[in-house]
C-alpha positions in Angstrom: 19.5 0.8 24.6 19.7 4.0 26.4 19.3 6.8 24.6 20.7 10.6 24.8 19.4 12.0 21.8 16.5 11.1 18.7 18.2 9.1 16.0 17.6 9.9 12.5 17.1 6.8 9.8 15.3 5.1 7.0 12.8 2.5 6.6 14.9 0.2 4.5 18.2 0.6 2.4 18.9 4.1 1.2 18.3 4.6 -2.2 21.7 6.1 -2.6 23.5 2.8 -1.9 25.5 1.5 -4.4 24.8 -2.2 -4.0 21.3 -2.2 -4.0 19.3 -4.4 -1.7 22.3 -5.3 0.4 21.7 -4.3 3.9 25.0 -4.2 4.7 25.7 -1.5 2.3 22.9 0.3 3.3 24.5 0.4 7.0 27.4 1.8 5.5 25.7 4.6 3.2 23.7 5.6 6.5 26.7 6.4 7.8 28.3 8.3 5.2 24.8 10.3 4.6 25.7 11.1 8.0 22.0 9.3 9.6 21.7 7.4 12.6 20.5 4.6 12.2 18.4 2.1 10.1 15.4 -0.2 9.8 15.3 -3.2 8.3 12.1 -4.2 6.6 11.0 -7.5 5.9 7.9 -6.5 4.7 7.7 -9.3 2.0 9.0 -12.2 4.1 11.8 -12.9 7.0 14.4 -14.2 4.7 17.8 -13.5 5.7 21.3 -15.6 5.3 23.3 -16.0 8.5 26.4 -14.7 6.9 24.6 -10.9 6.6 22.8 -10.8 9.3 26.2 -11.6 11.8 27.6 -9.2 9.0 25.2 -6.2 9.6 25.3 -6.8 13.7 29.3 -6.5 13.4 28.8 -3.2 10.5 25.9 -1.7 12.5 28.4 -2.1 16.2 31.6 -0.8 14.4 30.0 2.3 12.5 27.4 3.1 15.6 24.2 2.5 13.8 21.6 1.2 15.3 18.9 -1.2 14.2 15.6 -1.8 13.9 12.9 -4.1 12.2 9.3 -4.0 10.3 7.7 -7.5 10.2 5.8 -8.8 7.2 2.7 -7.0 6.0 0.5 -9.9 6.0 0.1 -10.3 9.7 -3.2 -10.1 11.1 -3.5 -11.6 14.6 -7.4 -11.8 14.2 -7.4 -13.8 11.2 -10.6 -15.9 10.3 -8.8 -19.3 10.3 -6.4 -20.1 13.3 -3.4 -21.6 11.0 -3.5 -17.7 9.7 -3.2 -16.7 12.9 -0.6 -19.1 14.2 1.1 -18.2 10.9 1.0 -14.5 11.8 2.4 -15.2 15.7 5.2 -17.3 13.9 6.1 -14.4 11.6 6.6 -12.1 14.3 8.9 -14.7 16.3 10.7 -15.3 13.2 11.2 -11.5 12.7 12.4 -11.0 16.5 15.0 -14.2 15.9 16.4 -12.3 12.7 16.4 -9.2 14.2 18.2 -10.4 17.5 20.8 -11.8 15.3 21.2 -8.5 13.3 21.6 -6.7 16.9 18.4 -4.5 16.3 16.7 -4.2 20.0 13.2 -2.3 18.5 10.6 -4.4 16.0 7.3 -3.1 14.6 4.6 -4.5 12.8 1.0 -4.4 11.8 -0.7 -6.5 14.3 -4.5 -6.9 13.1 -7.3 -6.0 11.0 -10.7 -5.8 12.6 -12.4 -8.0 9.7 -16.0 -6.1 11.1 -15.5 -7.8 14.5 -15.5 -5.7 17.7 -12.6 -3.4 18.6 -12.9 -5.1 21.8 -12.5 -8.7 21.1 -9.9 -7.8 18.7 -8.1 -6.2 21.8 -8.6 -9.6 23.0 -7.3 -11.4 20.9 -4.2 -9.1 20.1 -3.2 -9.4 23.8 -3.4 -12.8 24.2 -1.1 -13.6 21.1 1.6 -10.9 22.0 1.5 -12.5 25.6 1.9 -16.0 24.0 4.8 -14.5 21.9 6.7 -13.0 24.6 6.8 -16.3 26.4 8.0 -17.9 23.7 10.8 -15.2 22.9 11.6 -15.3 26.3 12.4 -19.1 26.5 14.6 -18.3 23.5 16.4 -16.0 25.6 15.8 -13.1 22.7 15.1 -9.8 24.7 13.6 -7.5 22.2 10.9 -4.6 22.0 7.5 -5.8 20.5 5.9 -2.5 19.2 3.0 -2.9 17.5 2.8 0.1 15.2 0.0 2.8 15.2 -1.9 2.2 12.2 -3.2 4.4 9.3 -6.4 2.7 8.7 -9.5 2.8 10.4 -9.8 -1.0 9.4 -6.8 -1.7 11.1 -6.1 -2.5 14.6 -3.7 0.2 16.3 -5.2 3.2 17.8 -3.2 5.5 19.9 -5.4 4.2 22.8 -5.1 0.6 22.1 -1.6 0.9 22.0 -1.4 2.4 25.5 -3.3 -0.2 26.8 -1.8 -3.0 25.1 1.7 -1.6 26.7 0.4 -1.4 30.2 -0.4 -5.0 29.6 2.2 -6.8 28.1 5.2 -6.4 29.5 7.8 -6.4 26.1 5.3 -4.2 23.8 6.0 -0.7 23.7 4.2 1.7 20.7 5.5 2.4 17.6 4.6 6.1 17.0 3.7 6.4 13.3 2.3 9.9 14.1 1.9 10.4 10.0 -0.8 7.5 10.4 -2.0 9.2 13.2 -3.2 11.8 11.1 -4.5 9.8 8.5 -6.7 7.8 11.0 -8.1 10.7 12.9 -8.2 13.9 10.1 -6.5 15.5 13.8 -2.8 15.5 15.6 -1.4 17.8 12.9 -0.5 21.0 15.4 2.4 21.6 17.6 0.0 21.6 20.7 -2.3 18.2 19.9 1.7 16.9 19.3 2.4 17.6 22.8 -0.8 16.9 23.8 0.0 13.5 22.9 3.3 13.1 24.0 2.1 14.2 27.4 -0.5 11.5 27.3 2.4 9.1 26.4 4.2 10.2 29.8 1.2 10.3 31.7 0.0 6.7 31.1 3.2 5.0 30.1 5.8 6.9 32.5 8.4 9.2 32.0 10.6 6.6 29.7 8.1 6.3 27.2 9.5 9.6 25.8 12.9 8.6 26.3 12.8 5.7 24.2 10.7 6.1 21.1 10.3 4.4 18.1 8.6 6.9 15.6 7.7 6.8 11.8 7.5 10.2 9.9 6.4 10.5 6.4 4.1 12.6 3.9 0.9 10.9 3.7 -2.4 11.1 1.5 -5.8 10.0 2.8 -9.7 9.8 2.8 -12.5 9.3 5.7 -11.0 5.4 5.7 -7.8 6.7 6.7 -4.3 6.7 4.6 -4.1 5.9 0.9 -0.3 6.4 0.4 2.9 7.6 1.9 4.3 10.5 0.2 7.6 12.6 0.3 7.3 15.6 3.3 7.1 18.7 1.2 4.4 16.9 -0.9 1.9 16.5 2.0 0.3 18.8 4.2 1.3 16.6 7.3 3.0 19.2 10.0 6.2 17.7 10.5 8.0 21.1 11.4 5.5 21.2 14.4 6.5 17.6 15.4 9.9 18.0 15.2 9.5 21.2 17.7 7.4 19.1 19.9 9.8 16.3 20.0 12.7 18.8 20.6 10.9 20.6 23.4 9.8 17.5 25.4 13.4 16.4 25.0 12.3 12.9 23.3 15.0 10.6 22.5 15.2 6.9 20.5 14.3 6.4 16.7 13.0 8.6 13.9 12.4 6.1 10.9 11.7 8.0 7.7 9.3 5.9 5.5 9.1 8.6 2.7 9.2 7.6 -0.8 12.5 9.6 -1.0 13.5 8.1 1.9 17.2 9.3 3.2 16.2 12.6 1.6 13.5 13.4 4.1 15.2 11.9 7.0 18.4 14.1 6.5 16.1 17.2 6.1 14.0 15.8 9.3 17.4 15.8 11.1 18.5 18.9 9.7 15.7 20.8 10.7 15.8 19.1 13.9 19.2 20.3 14.6 18.2 23.7 13.8 15.5 24.0 16.3 16.6 26.7 19.2 
């Protein structure tokens, strides 16, 4: 998908949706709220009836509300048992299949845990699995961007450096830039100049298109020495989202901004409103 701007949406169905748990009504509510996109959350399993996926594709197209998706939380491409790695591969492929049926073009997931292994060894395993996934999806004629997420815990695979290298090595991969997780993971990267430095690094290492086709996660966050603890509403956190919005606008970034604060649409609307007023 080609973007002419940043699209603001929610990680899941807006809380204000009348029919709770109905993603089709969720897309309609996104449109009614004046938001731009919605992320389908398959966090606890990849299950969706055919009529729901076809209905989502239809309403998404009719209302001009594009979709992204998030795979299950229990993916671990560095599991101790091979059958668990195989199951993780299958979960990513199943998420991609359903996402494609719904019309989503970008899907994110937490790729792996280090499990006290060397990050270099874990990287090799993740790269190998994603290359297999890419090949299998190609045979199924499914074109979707695989976006390992920048993760918030130091025990998780998904540092900025790992995602940049993975993007260079696996054709269908792009990073899902969770700036809140980056702040929690590093204890840094929470000022305008640091955000600009990160964007410049993405542009320099991955090409100008990296900033024209972004999948971004934002929320408030709390953390300790091991990384993130939980998501918070933006105004209850010291995450500097205002400076991030300025950096994204000044660098003409485009793509999806998915808000996963607990209050979902309230913070998503606050982000969009603030962004629209930046000169």
